[in-house]
C-alpha positions as CSV (number, residue, x, y, z in Angstrom):
1,X,0.1,-0.1,-0.2
2,X,1.5,3.2,-1.0
3,X,-0.5,6.0,0.4
4,X,0.7,9.6,1.7
5,X,-0.7,11.2,4.8
6,X,-4.2,12.7,4.1
7,X,-4.1,16.3,3.1
8,X,-6.3,17.5,6.1
9,X,-4.0,15.7,8.6
10,X,-1.0,17.5,6.8
11,X,-2.7,20.8,7.5
12,X,-2.9,20.1,11.4
13,X,0.8,19.1,11.3
14,X,1.7,22.3,9.4
15,X,-0.1,24.3,12.1
16,X,1.7,22.6,14.8
17,X,5.1,23.3,12.9
18,X,4.3,26.9,12.9
19,X,4.7,26.9,16.7
20,X,7.9,26.2,18.7
21,X,8.8,22.5,19.3
22,X,8.1,22.5,23.0
23,X,4.7,23.7,22.1
24,X,4.0,21.0,19.7
25,X,5.4,18.4,22.2
26,X,2.7,19.7,24.7
27,X,0.0,19.4,22.2
28,X,1.1,15.8,21.4
29,X,0.9,14.9,25.1
30,X,-3.0,15.3,25.2
31,X,-4.7,12.5,27.3
32,X,-5.6,9.3,25.4
33,X,-9.3,9.5,26.8
34,X,-11.1,12.9,26.9
35,X,-14.4,14.1,27.6
36,X,-17.1,15.3,25.1
37,X,-16.4,19.0,26.7
38,X,-12.9,18.4,25.7
39,X,-13.9,17.5,22.2
40,X,-16.1,20.5,21.6
41,X,-13.4,22.8,22.8
42,X,-10.6,21.1,20.8
43,X,-12.9,21.6,17.4
44,X,-13.5,25.4,18.4
45,X,-9.6,25.8,19.0
46,X,-9.2,24.8,15.2
47,X,-11.8,27.1,14.0
48,X,-15.1,25.3,14.6
49,X,-18.3,26.8,15.7
50,X,-21.2,25.1,17.5
51,X,-24.5,25.8,18.7
52,X,-25.0,22.5,20.1
53,X,-23.3,20.5,23.1
54,X,-22.8,16.7,23.6
55,X,-25.1,15.0,26.0
56,X,-27.3,11.9,26.6
57,X,-30.8,11.5,25.5
58,X,-33.0,11.6,28.6
59,X,-35.2,8.8,27.4
60,X,-32.8,6.6,25.2
61,X,-29.7,7.1,27.1
62,X,-27.9,7.5,23.7
63,X,-25.3,10.2,23.3
64,X,-26.3,12.9,20.9
65,X,-25.9,16.7,20.1
66,X,-28.4,19.2,21.5
67,X,-29.1,22.8,20.8
68,X,-27.6,24.9,23.5
69,X,-29.6,27.8,22.1
70,X,-32.5,28.5,19.7
71,X,-31.5,28.1,16.3
72,X,-33.4,29.5,13.2
73,X,-34.3,27.8,10.2
74,X,-31.3,28.1,7.5
75,X,-29.0,29.2,10.3
76,X,-25.6,26.8,10.5
77,X,-25.7,25.1,13.7
78,X,-22.4,23.5,13.7
79,X,-19.0,24.0,11.6
80,X,-16.2,21.7,11.6
81,X,-13.4,22.8,9.6
82,X,-11.9,20.1,7.3
83,X,-8.3,20.3,8.9
84,X,-9.8,18.5,12.0
85,X,-11.7,16.1,10.0
86,X,-10.0,12.8,9.1
87,X,-10.0,11.8,5.3
88,X,-9.7,8.0,5.6
89,X,-9.8,6.9,1.8
90,X,-11.6,6.4,-1.5
91,X,-15.4,6.0,-0.8
92,X,-15.6,2.7,-3.1
93,X,-13.3,1.0,-0.6
94,X,-14.9,-1.1,2.0
95,X,-15.0,0.0,5.8
96,X,-12.5,-3.0,6.4
97,X,-9.9,-1.5,3.9
98,X,-10.5,1.9,5.2
99,X,-9.9,0.8,8.8
100,X,-6.3,-0.2,7.6
101,X,-5.7,3.0,6.0
102,X,-6.9,4.8,9.2
103,X,-4.4,2.5,11.3
104,X,-1.7,3.5,9.0
105,X,-1.9,6.8,10.5
106,X,-1.5,5.2,13.9
107,X,1.6,3.2,13.1
108,X,3.3,5.5,10.9
109,X,2.2,9.0,11.9
110,X,1.9,8.7,15.9
111,X,2.1,12.5,16.4
112,X,-0.9,13.1,14.1
113,X,-2.9,10.3,15.9
114,X,-2.0,11.9,19.3
115,X,-3.1,15.2,17.9
116,X,-6.5,13.6,17.1
117,X,-6.9,12.2,20.6
118,X,-9.6,14.5,21.8
119,X,-11.8,13.1,18.9
120,X,-10.4,9.5,18.9
121,X,-11.0,9.1,22.6
122,X,-14.5,9.8,22.1
123,X,-15.1,7.2,19.7
124,X,-17.2,4.1,20.8
125,X,-15.3,1.1,22.3
126,X,-15.4,-2.2,20.8
127,X,-18.3,-3.2,23.2
128,X,-20.4,0.0,22.2
129,X,-20.2,-0.1,18.3
130,X,-21.8,-2.8,16.5
131,X,-22.2,-3.6,12.9
132,X,-21.9,-6.5,10.4
133,X,-18.2,-6.1,10.7
134,X,-17.8,-7.2,14.1
135,X,-21.0,-9.3,14.6
136,X,-20.6,-12.2,17.1
137,X,-21.1,-15.7,15.7
138,X,-23.9,-16.4,18.1
139,X,-25.9,-13.4,16.8
140,X,-25.9,-14.3,13.3
141,X,-28.5,-16.9,13.4
142,X,-30.9,-14.7,15.4
143,X,-31.4,-12.7,12.4
144,X,-33.6,-15.3,10.9
145,X,-32.9,-14.3,7.4
146,X,-30.4,-16.0,5.0
147,X,-29.7,-12.9,3.1
148,X,-28.8,-11.0,5.9
149,X,-26.8,-13.6,7.5
150,X,-24.9,-14.1,4.2
151,X,-24.1,-10.4,4.2
152,X,-22.6,-10.7,7.9
153,X,-20.6,-13.7,7.1
154,X,-19.1,-11.9,4.0
155,X,-18.1,-8.8,5.9
156,X,-16.7,-11.1,8.8
157,X,-14.7,-13.0,6.1
158,X,-13.2,-10.0,4.6
159,X,-12.1,-8.2,7.7
160,X,-10.5,-11.5,8.9
161,X,-8.7,-12.1,5.6
162,X,-7.5,-8.3,5.7
163,X,-6.3,-8.7,9.2
164,X,-4.3,-12.0,8.5
165,X,-3.1,-10.5,5.1
166,X,-4.3,-13.4,3.1
167,X,-6.9,-11.6,0.9
168,X,-5.9,-11.3,-2.6
169,X,-8.4,-8.9,-3.4
170,X,-8.3,-6.2,-0.7
171,X,-6.6,-3.0,-1.8
172,X,-5.1,-2.6,1.9
173,X,-4.4,-5.2,4.5
174,X,-2.5,-5.4,7.8
175,X,0.3,-7.1,6.0
176,X,1.2,-3.6,4.6
177,X,1.3,-2.2,8.1
178,X,3.4,-5.0,9.3
179,X,6.0,-4.1,6.7
180,X,6.0,-0.5,7.6
181,X,6.1,-0.6,11.3
182,X,6.1,-4.4,12.5
183,X,6.4,-3.5,16.3
184,X,3.4,-1.0,16.2
185,X,1.4,-3.1,13.8
186,X,1.7,-6.0,16.3
187,X,-0.4,-4.2,18.7
188,X,-3.5,-4.2,16.7
189,X,-5.7,-6.9,17.4
190,X,-8.4,-8.4,15.2
191,X,-10.9,-7.0,17.4
192,X,-9.3,-3.5,17.1
193,X,-9.4,-3.7,13.3
194,X,-13.3,-4.8,13.6
195,X,-13.8,-1.8,15.9
196,X,-12.5,0.8,13.5
197,X,-14.1,-1.0,10.5
198,X,-17.5,-0.8,12.3
199,X,-16.8,3.0,13.3
200,X,-16.1,3.9,9.8
201,X,-19.2,2.0,8.6
202,X,-21.6,3.6,10.9
203,X,-19.9,7.0,11.3
204,X,-18.1,8.2,8.3
205,X,-19.5,10.7,5.6
206,X,-19.0,10.7,2.0
207,X,-17.8,14.0,0.3
208,X,-15.3,15.1,-2.3
209,X,-11.7,15.6,-1.2
210,X,-9.3,18.3,-2.5
211,X,-8.8,16.6,-5.8
212,X,-12.8,16.3,-6.2
213,X,-12.6,12.6,-5.6
214,X,-15.4,10.9,-3.8
215,X,-13.7,10.1,-0.4
216,X,-14.8,9.0,3.0
217,X,-14.3,11.4,6.1
218,X,-14.7,11.0,9.9
219,X,-16.2,14.3,11.2
220,X,-15.9,15.2,14.8
221,X,-19.4,16.1,16.4
222,X,-21.0,15.7,13.1
223,X,-20.8,11.8,13.6
224,X,-22.3,12.3,17.1
225,X,-25.8,13.5,15.5
226,X,-28.1,10.7,15.5
227,X,-30.4,9.7,12.5
228,X,-34.1,10.3,12.2
229,X,-36.3,9.9,9.2
230,X,-37.4,13.6,9.5
231,X,-34.2,15.3,10.5
232,X,-34.0,18.9,11.6
233,X,-30.4,19.6,10.2
234,X,-28.4,18.5,7.0
235,X,-24.9,17.9,7.0
236,X,-22.7,19.1,3.9
237,X,-19.4,20.1,2.9
238,X,-19.0,24.0,2.3
239,X,-16.1,24.7,-0.1
240,X,-15.9,28.2,0.7
241,X,-15.6,27.8,4.6
242,X,-13.4,24.7,3.9
243,X,-15.6,23.0,6.5
244,X,-18.3,20.6,7.1
245,X,-21.5,22.4,8.2
246,X,-24.8,21.3,9.9
247,X,-27.7,23.7,8.7
248,X,-31.0,23.9,10.3
249,X,-33.9,22.7,8.2
250,X,-36.4,24.1,10.7
251,X,-36.4,26.3,13.7
252,X,-34.8,24.4,16.6
253,X,-35.5,25.3,20.1
254,X,-32.7,25.2,22.8
255,X,-32.6,21.8,24.3
256,X,-33.8,19.9,21.2
257,X,-31.6,17.1,19.9
258,X,-29.9,17.9,16.3
259,X,-30.8,15.1,14.1
260,X,-29.6,14.3,10.7
261,X,-30.5,11.7,8.0
262,X,-27.8,9.3,7.4
263,X,-29.4,8.2,4.0
264,X,-33.0,7.3,3.1
265,X,-32.2,3.4,2.9
266,X,-31.3,3.9,6.8
267,X,-35.1,4.5,7.4
268,X,-35.5,0.8,6.9
269,X,-34.6,-1.4,9.9
270,X,-32.7,-4.2,8.2
271,X,-30.2,-1.6,6.6
272,X,-30.2,0.5,10.0
273,X,-29.4,-2.7,12.0
274,X,-26.7,-4.2,10.0
275,X,-24.7,-0.8,9.3
276,X,-25.6,1.1,12.2
277,X,-27.2,-1.2,14.7
278,X,-30.2,0.9,15.6
279,X,-33.9,0.7,15.0
280,X,-36.2,3.6,13.8
281,X,-38.8,5.2,15.8
282,X,-41.6,4.8,13.3
283,X,-44.5,2.5,14.3
284,X,-45.3,0.5,12.7
285,X,-42.0,0.4,10.9
286,X,-41.4,0.7,7.2
287,X,-41.1,-2.5,5.1
288,X,-37.5,-3.9,5.4
289,X,-35.5,-3.7,2.2
290,X,-35.1,-7.4,2.2
291,X,-38.9,-8.1,2.2
292,X,-39.6,-6.3,-1.2
293,X,-40.2,-8.5,-4.2
294,X,-36.9,-10.1,-5.5
295,X,-36.7,-7.6,-8.2
296,X,-35.0,-4.5,-7.0
297,X,-37.4,-2.0,-8.8
298,X,-40.8,-1.5,-10.3
299,X,-40.6,-3.2,-13.8
300,X,-42.4,-0.5,-15.4
301,X,-40.8,2.7,-13.9
302,X,-37.5,1.1,-12.6
303,X,-37.8,3.0,-9.5
304,X,-36.9,1.2,-6.2
305,X,-40.0,-0.4,-4.3
306,X,-41.5,1.6,-1.8
307,X,-44.3,1.2,1.0
308,X,-46.6,3.4,-1.1
309,X,-46.8,0.6,-3.9
310,X,-48.8,-1.4,-1.4
311,X,-51.4,1.0,-1.1
312,X,-54.9,0.1,-2.8
313,X,-54.5,0.0,-6.3
314,X,-50.7,-0.2,-6.4
315,X,-48.6,-2.6,-8.2
316,X,-48.0,-4.7,-5.1
317,X,-51.7,-4.6,-3.9
318,X,-52.3,-8.1,-5.3
319,X,-53.4,-11.5,-4.1
320,X,-50.3,-13.0,-5.3
321,X,-48.2,-10.5,-3.1
322,X,-50.2,-11.0,0.0
323,X,-49.7,-14.7,-0.4
324,X,-45.7,-14.3,-0.7
325,X,-45.7,-12.1,2.4
326,X,-47.8,-14.9,4.3
327,X,-45.4,-17.5,3.1
328,X,-42.4,-15.4,4.3
329,X,-44.0,-15.0,7.8
330,X,-44.8,-18.8,7.8
331,X,-41.1,-19.4,7.2
332,X,-39.6,-17.8,10.2
333,X,-38.7,-20.0,13.1
334,X,-40.3,-18.1,15.6
335,X,-43.8,-16.0,15.4
336,X,-44.2,-12.4,16.2
337,X,-46.1,-13.3,19.4
338,X,-43.1,-15.6,20.6
339,X,-40.7,-12.9,20.0
340,X,-42.7,-10.2,21.9
341,X,-43.0,-12.9,24.8
342,X,-39.1,-13.2,24.6
343,X,-38.8,-9.6,25.2
344,X,-41.1,-9.3,28.1
345,X,-40.4,-12.7,30.1
346,X,-39.4,-12.4,33.7
347,X,-37.7,-15.7,33.7
348,X,-34.5,-16.0,31.8
349,X,-34.8,-12.5,30.3
350,X,-32.6,-11.5,27.5
351,X,-29.6,-9.6,29.2
352,X,-27.4,-9.0,26.1
353,X,-28.4,-5.7,24.6
354,X,-27.2,-6.7,21.2
355,X,-29.4,-9.9,21.2
356,X,-32.4,-7.8,22.6
357,X,-32.0,-5.2,19.8
358,X,-32.2,-8.1,17.1
359,X,-35.3,-9.7,18.6
360,X,-37.0,-6.2,18.7
361,X,-36.0,-6.1,15.1
362,X,-37.6,-9.3,14.3
363,X,-41.0,-8.2,16.1
364,X,-41.0,-5.0,14.2
365,X,-40.4,-6.8,10.8
366,X,-42.8,-9.4,11.3
367,X,-45.5,-7.2,12.5
368,X,-45.1,-5.1,9.3
369,X,-45.3,-8.2,7.1
370,X,-48.5,-9.2,8.9
371,X,-50.0,-5.7,8.5
372,X,-49.3,-5.3,5.0
373,X,-50.7,-8.8,4.1
374,X,-53.7,-8.0,6.0
375,X,-54.2,-4.6,4.6
376,X,-54.0,-6.2,1.1
377,X,-56.5,-8.8,1.8
378,X,-58.8,-6.3,3.3
379,X,-58.5,-4.3,0.2
380,X,-59.2,-7.1,-2.0
381,X,-62.2,-8.4,0.1
382,X,-63.7,-4.9,-0.1
383,X,-63.3,-4.7,-3.9
384,X,-65.1,-7.9,-4.3
385,X,-68.0,-6.7,-2.2
386,X,-68.1,-3.3,-3.9
387,X,-68.2,-5.0,-7.2
388,X,-71.0,-7.3,-6.0
389,X,-72.9,-4.3,-4.6
390,X,-72.5,-2.4,-8.0
391,X,-73.9,-5.4,-9.6
392,X,-76.8,-5.6,-7.5
393,X,-77.4,-1.9,-7.9
394,X,-77.4,-2.3,-11.7
395,X,-80.1,-5.2,-11.5
396,X,-83.3,-2.9,-11.7
397,X,-81.8,-1.2,-14.8
398,X,-81.0,-4.7,-16.4
399,X,-84.6,-6.0,-15.4
400,X,-86.3,-3.0,-17.2
401,X,-84.2,-3.3,-20.4
402,X,-85.0,-7.0,-20.4
403,X,-88.8,-6.7,-20.4
404,X,-91.2,-7.3,-23.4
405,X,-88.3,-8.2,-26.0
406,X,-90.2,-9.4,-29.0
407,X,-88.8,-11.8,-31.5
408,X,-90.0,-12.6,-34.9
409,X,-88.9,-13.9,-38.1
410,X,-89.8,-10.5,-39.9
411,X,-87.6,-7.7,-38.5
412,X,-90.5,-5.2,-38.6
413,X,-92.2,-7.1,-35.9
414,X,-89.5,-6.9,-33.5
415,X,-90.6,-4.4,-30.8
416,X,-90.5,-3.9,-26.9
417,X,-93.9,-3.6,-25.4
418,X,-97.4,-3.0,-27.4
419,X,-97.7,-0.7,-30.3
420,X,-100.6,1.1,-31.7
421,X,-100.4,-0.9,-35.0
422,X,-101.4,-4.2,-33.2
423,X,-103.5,-2.4,-30.4
424,X,-106.6,-3.0,-32.0
425,X,-105.9,-6.7,-33.3
426,X,-104.6,-7.5,-29.7
427,X,-107.7,-6.0,-28.2
428,X,-110.0,-8.2,-30.8
429,X,-108.1,-11.3,-29.8
430,X,-108.7,-10.6,-26.2
431,X,-112.3,-10.2,-26.8
432,X,-112.0,-13.5,-28.5
433,X,-111.1,-15.2,-25.3
434,X,-107.3,-15.6,-26.0
435,X,-106.4,-13.9,-22.6
436,X,-105.5,-10.3,-22.6
437,X,-102.9,-10.8,-20.0
438,X,-100.7,-13.1,-22.4
439,X,-100.5,-10.6,-25.3
440,X,-100.6,-11.0,-29.2
441,X,-98.3,-10.4,-32.0
442,X,-98.9,-10.3,-35.8
443,X,-97.1,-13.2,-37.6
444,X,-95.8,-13.4,-41.2
445,X,-98.9,-14.7,-42.3
446,X,-101.1,-11.8,-41.0
447,X,-102.5,-13.5,-38.3
448,X,-102.4,-12.8,-34.5
449,X,-100.6,-15.4,-32.3
450,X,-100.2,-15.5,-28.9
451,X,-96.9,-14.6,-27.1
452,X,-95.2,-17.5,-25.3
453,X,-93.4,-16.7,-22.0
454,X,-90.1,-18.3,-21.4
455,X,-88.2,-18.0,-18.2
456,X,-84.3,-17.4,-18.0
457,X,-82.0,-18.8,-15.4
458,X,-80.6,-16.1,-12.9
459,X,-77.1,-17.0,-13.7
460,X,-77.5,-16.1,-17.4
461,X,-78.5,-12.5,-16.6
462,X,-76.8,-11.9,-13.1
463,X,-80.1,-10.9,-11.6
464,X,-81.7,-12.1,-8.4
465,X,-85.2,-12.8,-9.8
466,X,-86.2,-14.8,-12.9
467,X,-86.8,-12.6,-16.0
468,X,-88.9,-13.5,-18.9
469,X,-88.2,-13.3,-22.7
470,X,-91.3,-13.1,-25.0
471,X,-91.0,-15.1,-28.3
472,X,-93.3,-15.3,-31.1
473,X,-95.2,-18.8,-31.0
474,X,-94.5,-19.0,-35.0
475,X,-90.9,-18.9,-34.7
476,X,-90.8,-20.9,-31.4
477,X,-92.6,-23.7,-33.1
478,X,-89.9,-24.0,-35.7
479,X,-87.1,-24.0,-33.0
């Protein structure tokens, strides 16, 4: 691996070199572990500004950034200069490869690593960060999803092969660091590599570097802002300020948490769990990305599937899709109610917070699958009832249209009801005792003949009561 020290770190080193050597030495001796207050002061010292402070959320206990004053919509809430961010490598690299790139700074540029201790000391420990790169083996099967399990195993295999140096496809491995600084590299454990891979996977930002290449950055303070589906700030790179900025999307009151959107896909719990290990607040949850049909997009529009495609009349609101979702639910080794019981049981409760998070994920996932299937089935049932009601409402009109249809071998004698042309002859026939209630019609030989009433089956005309078709007896006799 032939990689120079990242440009932003060179800026920090240059700033140090502008001071005298003892002062530089004093900066290097910063404590390895520091408080969040120290981190804020460190960012401000190097040109940052913030209207937020780091604290724990009163309900969840999670660490976040909270407004220390009222912030107006459009106002920049936090500014972090690029020279106190860590550009760690190309955006197309995996987080395991980028972890090697980051650790190269530790083994080859110890002075810079020490300078960043106010930030690095606030990053989560091996126990506190969890993604597909450091999943425990006993947790993999708990996912109850072959595709998700496969992604975790693939990530674990990659990070382990990068650590051992046996990967022939990785663009950076620990073997590179062992060649550069054997003693320093030997201090890095597999758990340490997994930790930094998970930190990069969960905390890093994508943005252009000085050469306008897509790069990955670790940005102090910004990466402490939690994710929400509806954020109140947006984090972006400001080329004019040479900084990352968090701009308020709405008015934010003092004490409110500053929240951003990591990416739209993170609103789906399977993505959030594997890449960040959190669950979204929405209840019921959005459909998991792994639960949409196997085709990644709508075949007609080529747009990714969304929950709106399940709305009545949508392309996924079909009997076939409801059946597919029911089969998916039936294939899980545990049911939604069993998972709920596991979370609330008093005997043998789940003590591992990771396991509890995974079981909670399963509950939300199965609940969503069930609710969507039920909604589709209910919509289809109502559609059938509406169609039946519409047919019943159309029955009187159909009945009226079918009355007194007269058939004759002479087209001129086809009529509906009685006509003035035949009224006198019909009356004459009635007076002769043929029965006025049956009706008469002039046949082709000029004589009046009685009409024959033939009932039709209900199923033939879709009506509730038998209707009658009147046929000329002269023609009927020939049939």
